[in-house]
C-alpha positions in Angstrom: 278.1 55.6 94.4 274.8 54.3 93.1 272.1 56.7 91.8 268.6 55.8 92.3 267.2 58.8 90.4 269.0 60.3 87.3 267.5 62.9 85.3 269.4 63.8 81.9 268.5 66.6 79.7 265.0 66.9 80.3 263.0 69.4 78.5 259.2 70.4 78.8 257.6 73.2 76.4 254.1 74.1 77.2 252.5 76.8 74.5 256.1 77.9 73.6 257.6 78.3 77.2 260.3 76.2 78.3 259.1 74.9 81.7 262.1 72.6 82.2 265.4 73.7 80.3 267.4 70.7 79.4 267.6 70.0 83.3 270.0 67.2 84.5 270.5 66.1 87.9 271.0 62.9 90.1 270.3 61.5 93.4 272.3 58.8 95.1 271.1 55.8 97.1 270.4 56.4 100.7 270.2 60.3 100.3 267.6 62.5 101.6 267.3 65.2 99.1 265.7 68.7 99.2 264.4 69.5 95.8 263.9 73.2 96.4 263.0 76.2 94.2 260.3 79.3 94.0 256.7 78.8 92.9 256.5 78.1 89.0 260.2 77.0 89.0 259.4 73.6 87.6 259.4 71.4 90.8 256.1 69.8 90.4 256.4 69.4 86.5 259.8 67.5 87.0 258.2 65.1 89.6 255.5 64.3 87.4 257.7 63.7 84.5 259.6 61.5 86.5 256.4 59.6 87.4 255.3 59.6 83.9 252.1 61.6 84.7 253.4 64.1 82.3 254.9 63.8 78.8 258.1 65.6 78.1 259.7 67.0 75.0 263.1 65.5 75.3 265.5 63.8 77.8 265.8 60.7 79.7 264.9 59.6 83.2 266.2 56.6 85.0 265.0 54.8 88.3 267.2 52.3 89.6 269.1 52.3 86.3 266.1 51.5 84.5 264.3 53.9 81.9 261.2 55.5 83.4 259.1 54.7 80.3 259.4 51.1 81.5 256.5 50.2 83.9 258.8 47.9 86.3 261.1 51.2 86.9 258.2 52.6 89.0 257.7 49.5 91.3 260.3 50.9 93.7 258.4 54.5 94.1 256.2 55.6 96.6 254.8 59.0 95.7 253.0 61.7 97.8 251.1 64.4 95.6 251.1 67.9 96.7 247.3 67.9 96.2 244.9 65.2 96.9 242.0 64.1 94.9 240.0 61.3 96.3 237.1 59.2 95.1 234.0 58.8 97.7 235.6 56.1 99.7 236.5 55.2 103.2 240.0 55.8 104.4 240.6 52.1 105.3 239.0 51.0 102.1 241.2 53.2 99.9 244.4 52.1 101.9 243.7 48.3 101.4 243.0 49.1 97.6 246.3 51.0 97.2 248.3 48.3 99.2 246.7 45.6 96.4 247.5 47.8 93.5 251.2 47.8 94.9 251.4 44.1 95.4 251.4 44.1 99.0 250.6 40.5 100.3 246.9 40.1 101.6 248.2 38.6 104.8 250.1 41.8 106.0 247.9 44.4 104.3 245.9 44.9 107.7 249.3 44.9 109.9 250.9 47.3 107.6 248.0 49.7 107.8 247.7 49.2 111.6 251.3 50.3 112.1 251.0 53.7 110.2 247.5 54.3 111.7 249.4 54.2 115.2 252.3 56.4 114.0 249.9 59.0 112.5 247.4 59.0 115.4 244.6 58.1 113.1 243.0 55.2 115.3 239.1 55.4 114.9 239.5 57.8 111.8 239.9 55.2 109.1 236.2 54.2 108.9 235.5 57.9 107.6 234.9 59.0 104.2 238.1 60.6 102.9 236.2 63.6 101.7 235.0 64.3 105.0 238.7 64.3 106.6 240.3 67.4 107.4 243.3 68.5 104.9 245.8 67.3 107.6 244.3 64.1 107.9 244.0 63.4 104.2 247.6 64.2 104.0 248.5 61.7 106.4 246.5 59.1 104.3 248.7 60.2 101.3 251.8 59.6 103.2 250.8 56.1 104.3 249.8 54.9 101.3 253.1 56.0 99.7 254.9 53.5 102.3 252.5 50.6 102.5 254.7 48.7 99.7 258.1 49.4 101.4 259.2 51.3 98.4 263.0 51.9 97.9 262.5 55.6 96.5 260.3 57.9 98.0 259.2 61.0 95.9 257.0 63.5 98.0 255.8 66.9 96.8 255.2 69.2 99.8 254.5 66.2 102.2 254.2 68.3 105.5 251.8 71.1 103.9 248.7 71.0 106.2 250.3 69.1 108.7 250.3 70.3 112.5 253.6 70.8 114.4 253.5 67.6 116.0 252.8 65.3 112.9 255.5 67.3 111.2 257.8 65.9 113.8 256.5 62.5 113.7 256.9 62.6 109.9 260.4 63.6 110.1 261.3 61.0 112.6 260.0 58.4 110.2 261.7 59.7 107.3 265.1 59.6 109.5 264.3 55.9 110.0 263.6 55.1 106.5 266.9 56.8 105.4 268.8 54.8 108.1 267.1 51.6 106.2 268.8 52.6 103.1 265.8 54.3 101.4 266.3 57.4 99.1 264.0 60.3 99.8 263.2 63.0 97.2 261.2 65.8 98.8 260.1 69.0 97.2 259.3 71.8 99.5 259.3 75.5 100.2 259.9 74.9 104.1 263.8 75.4 104.2 264.0 75.7 108.1 262.4 72.3 108.4 264.3 70.4 105.4 267.7 71.9 106.2 267.8 69.7 109.5 267.4 66.5 107.7 268.5 66.9 104.0 272.1 65.6 103.0 271.6 66.2 99.3 270.3 69.3 97.3 268.9 69.9 94.0 268.1 73.7 93.2 265.9 74.9 90.4 265.3 78.4 89.3 263.1 79.3 86.3 263.2 75.7 84.9 267.0 75.3 85.0 269.1 73.5 87.7 271.3 75.5 89.4 273.0 73.1 92.0 273.3 69.6 92.7 275.4 68.6 95.8 275.9 66.9 99.2 274.9 69.3 102.0 275.2 69.6 105.7 273.0 71.6 108.0 276.2 73.9 108.7 276.1 75.2 105.2 273.1 77.3 105.8 270.2 76.1 103.1 268.7 79.9 102.9 272.0 81.3 102.1 272.6 78.6 99.3 269.3 78.9 97.9 269.0 82.8 98.0 272.4 82.8 96.2 271.4 80.7 93.3 267.9 82.6 93.0 269.6 85.9 92.8 272.1 84.8 90.5 269.9 83.5 87.4 272.0 82.7 84.3 270.5 84.2 81.0 
């Protein structure tokens, strides 16, 4: 089984505190992986290290077998951050700019944007300045920009936060479709009730340590698994 994402012995220390304690895990191709852990467990730090947004002290990260230190390894990634930080720009202009940066051919940029605009019910909203949008609309824009270049690996940090129930349903229907197409999806989330219905791979992190990496089916009860490892913390 091919691993699209591999993290090996990753260590991150800040002010003498081990934020990531030699963590290792992998995510096979075509899996929807739930990356779960409490606040401060190291989820976002791990994600930003994978994306080379954070420097780490030691370890190796491979994306499709290529070191994450090489720029070309990131071309297959679509990323949704936990928090948005937009410039003063209209939504459509932002999406076009991001599509161009991703290398999407100009002749298909408009059609791709229109496709996701319809899916996420943003018709007649993309002319608005991003900073005037609601938090839910901003999240939709970040999800859309992550998809425009048809990435093979999606890394999403709390992607359904601030989304209403209907949009969450839309999001997970889309995620299921992408998975059927062979995409690999890595989602960091606190919402176990939601993700347990869709995940088929789990990575559990507790206090900067990886506690479990395995396949998963909904009948296993994600709450029970997570609570077991959350309580049973190795010294």
